[in-house]
N, C-alpha and C positions, 0 to 999 in steps of 0.2 A: 607522367603517368601517375595517378593518384592511386594508392593501396589503402584498403580498409573500407569499411561501411560507413564512415561518419567523418564530418568535417565541421569545426567551429564548436560552439558551446552546446553541451548535451547534458541533460539531466535525465537520469534514469533511476528508478528506485522500486524494487521489488522486495517485499517483505511479507512473511506469514501474518503479520499482526491485523492485516485487513481481513482475513478470514475469521478473526476472533472480534471483530467490531471496532478496531482502531480506527483512527481518523481515515485512513485510505480508503476504507470500506464505505464511507459516507460521502465522498466526494461525487458530484454529479456533474454531467456535461453541462457546461457554461459557467461553472464556478470561477470566480476569479483567483488565481493563484499567483503571488508575487515572490520571484526568485532573486535573492540579492547575493551574487557571487562574491562579491569582496566581503561582505559580512558573514557569508556562509549560511544564510537563512532561508527558509521556505516559509510563506505566510499565507495560509488559506484563509482567504478573506470572506467567511461566511459567519454571520453574527452568532452569538453563542445561543439564542433562542431556536434558530434554525438547526443548529448542531444537535441541540438536545431532541428537537422533533424527529430529525432524521435517525438519530440513535435509538429513541423509543420505536420508530416504524421498523428499523433493523432488528431490534430485538425480537419483534413479533413474528420473524420469518424463521426459516430453518437454514439460513444461509452458512450459520456457523456449524452445521453438521457436515461431516466429510460426504462427498457424493462419489468420490473414487473408491475402490474396493481393493486394487491390487496395483503392483508395479511400482516404478520410481516415482510417479506423480503421488500415489499414496504416502510413500515414505517422506517426501518432501513436505506435503500438506500436514502430515501428522508429527514430524520430527524437526524440522529445521527451525532454528532460532534466528532472530533477526541479526544482522552485522554488528549493530551495536552491542551485542552481547556475545560476539564471537562466530556467529552463523553456524552455531553447534547442529550437528546432525549425529543422532545416536545410531 
């Protein structure tokens, strides 16, 4: 009997930088993303001009403002740092 929720190769990445307009915030359905497990790379295959267009469009929205006002989700959105910097939570 199998135990657990997942089997095989899995990619999971959740990071607050998307709320601040980092690359994850700009990914759209249909974008090609190449993952190389041996080289440990993730390559978002969207040309630089399109990335700049999306970033400019994103900057014009209020997506970078917090919409939650209380609770653990507010604390996470406001305080948690990326894992690459220690996933610090004040």
